[in-house]
C-alpha positions as semicolon CSV with decimal commas, in nm:
position;residue;x (nm);y (nm);z (nm)
1;X;2,758;-4,072;-11,080
2;X;2,842;-4,157;-10,719
3;X;2,977;-3,807;-10,672
4;X;2,626;-3,670;-10,829
5;X;2,467;-3,889;-10,572
6;X;2,597;-3,756;-10,264
7;X;2,526;-3,419;-10,378
8;X;2,121;-3,502;-10,442
9;X;2,161;-3,688;-10,060
10;X;2,313;-3,360;-9,962
11;X;2,026;-3,120;-10,175
12;X;1,742;-3,324;-10,003
13;X;1,892;-3,335;-9,670
14;X;1,894;-2,929;-9,684
15;X;1,610;-2,910;-9,811
16;X;1,479;-3,098;-9,486
17;X;1,625;-2,893;-9,260
18;X;1,423;-2,576;-9,406
19;X;1,122;-2,747;-9,377
20;X;1,152;-2,826;-9,061
21;X;1,324;-2,499;-8,953
22;X;1,005;-2,331;-9,142
23;X;0,771;-2,567;-8,944
24;X;0,897;-2,463;-8,611
25;X;0,893;-2,097;-8,638
26;X;0,560;-2,030;-8,625
27;X;0,525;-2,217;-8,336
28;X;0,778;-2,024;-8,186
29;X;0,650;-1,705;-8,313
30;X;0,308;-1,799;-8,110
31;X;0,468;-1,852;-7,801
32;X;0,360;-1,548;-7,554
33;X;0,690;-1,370;-7,479
34;X;0,814;-1,420;-7,086
35;X;0,760;-1,159;-6,876
36;X;1,018;-1,036;-6,722
37;X;1,056;-1,082;-6,341
38;X;1,070;-0,775;-6,068
39;X;1,447;-0,705;-5,942
40;X;1,411;-0,816;-5,632
41;X;1,663;-0,655;-5,346
42;X;1,818;-0,996;-5,309
43;X;1,889;-1,051;-5,697
44;X;2,052;-0,747;-5,825
45;X;2,321;-0,596;-5,537
46;X;2,232;-0,244;-5,682
47;X;2,477;-0,010;-5,542
48;X;2,353;0,381;-5,540
49;X;2,502;0,717;-5,483
50;X;2,377;1,045;-5,408
51;X;2,487;1,352;-5,408
52;X;2,423;1,552;-5,170
53;X;2,480;1,925;-5,381
54;X;2,457;1,969;-5,773
55;X;2,729;2,220;-5,778
56;X;3,006;2,275;-5,521
57;X;3,319;2,550;-5,533
58;X;3,709;2,369;-5,548
59;X;3,801;2,184;-5,242
60;X;3,415;2,250;-5,042
61;X;3,283;1,948;-4,903
62;X;2,978;1,745;-4,951
63;X;2,865;1,421;-4,945
64;X;2,858;1,132;-5,078
65;X;2,508;0,882;-4,949
66;X;2,419;0,584;-5,089
67;X;2,301;0,208;-5,069
68;X;2,518;-0,102;-5,120
69;X;2,172;-0,345;-5,217
70;X;2,232;-0,681;-5,074
71;X;2,608;-0,706;-4,989
72;X;2,662;-0,769;-4,660
73;X;2,724;-0,520;-4,385
74;X;3,100;-0,391;-4,378
75;X;3,128;-0,454;-4,713
76;X;3,383;-0,176;-4,818
77;X;3,277;0,115;-5,074
78;X;3,515;0,335;-5,291
79;X;3,473;0,665;-5,470
80;X;3,541;0,665;-5,830
81;X;3,593;0,950;-6,066
82;X;3,556;1,014;-6,434
83;X;3,898;1,093;-6,550
84;X;3,979;1,108;-6,945
85;X;3,745;0,834;-7,035
86;X;3,828;0,584;-6,724
87;X;3,742;0,510;-6,397
88;X;3,987;0,610;-6,129
89;X;3,986;0,522;-5,794
90;X;3,997;0,797;-5,565
91;X;4,199;0,757;-5,171
92;X;3,830;0,739;-5,030
93;X;3,676;0,432;-4,895
94;X;3,444;0,385;-4,613
95;X;3,194;0,078;-4,513
96;X;2,837;0,023;-4,497
97;X;2,657;-0,043;-4,190
98;X;2,427;-0,257;-4,087
99;X;2,151;-0,116;-4,261
100;X;2,366;-0,173;-4,587
101;X;2,351;0,231;-4,635
102;X;2,718;0,395;-4,669
103;X;2,781;0,829;-4,633
104;X;3,138;0,946;-4,709
105;X;3,291;1,331;-4,713
106;X;3,433;1,441;-5,045
107;X;3,617;1,711;-5,138
108;X;3,692;1,743;-5,510
109;X;3,996;2,024;-5,704
110;X;3,942;1,930;-6,066
111;X;3,723;2,198;-6,173
112;X;3,428;2,135;-6,394
113;X;3,181;1,854;-6,385
114;X;3,271;1,552;-6,247
115;X;3,101;1,183;-6,274
116;X;3,174;1,041;-5,955
117;X;3,025;0,673;-5,871
118;X;3,110;0,436;-5,608
119;X;3,182;0,047;-5,655
120;X;3,173;-0,219;-5,378
121;X;3,378;-0,525;-5,388
122;X;3,280;-0,854;-5,257
123;X;3,584;-1,080;-5,072
124;X;3,729;-1,385;-5,178
125;X;3,541;-1,683;-5,087
126;X;3,718;-2,022;-5,044
127;X;3,547;-2,407;-5,036
128;X;3,800;-2,563;-4,829
129;X;3,589;-2,922;-4,960
130;X;3,688;-2,827;-5,321
131;X;3,966;-2,587;-5,241
132;X;3,868;-2,343;-5,497
133;X;3,892;-1,997;-5,432
134;X;3,656;-1,756;-5,578
135;X;3,763;-1,372;-5,746
136;X;3,622;-1,097;-5,560
137;X;3,278;-0,948;-5,755
138;X;3,262;-0,611;-5,825
139;X;2,973;-0,367;-5,909
140;X;2,945;-0,017;-5,980
141;X;2,713;0,239;-5,928
142;X;2,501;0,492;-6,183
143;X;2,800;0,787;-6,182
144;X;2,622;1,132;-6,058
145;X;2,776;1,424;-6,192
146;X;2,878;1,720;-6,004
147;X;2,994;2,044;-6,127
148;X;3,310;2,229;-5,927
149;X;3,342;2,585;-5,991
């Protein structure tokens, strides 16, 4: 008889739990959805990139310009190129100006469409009180496509 009483208690507890969840669900559905907050430059340190041209000849120079969001002036930004579904860093880095913008000259040799992006990483910071070092945070821009003929 004791196993039967135990099973009955479990069934009653499960039923009570389901009924309480059903009572709470309409209250949650009636609540208005939270409005998304606008993306502020201080909240999202976005990195942007724009190419000066849409198509170039191989080894022809063009410019990439953009803004490094809320990252501090002097932040190093690196050019990356998608090669076989992987992002590869190219030997092209510049530092952001005081107004957090950057501009770099680029020459590409791989013919066809080239997807490029800019990656900016914050420096390691250490806290003298806790003796902990935070890892650098890297932010990548949305890719821009340049056709190389």
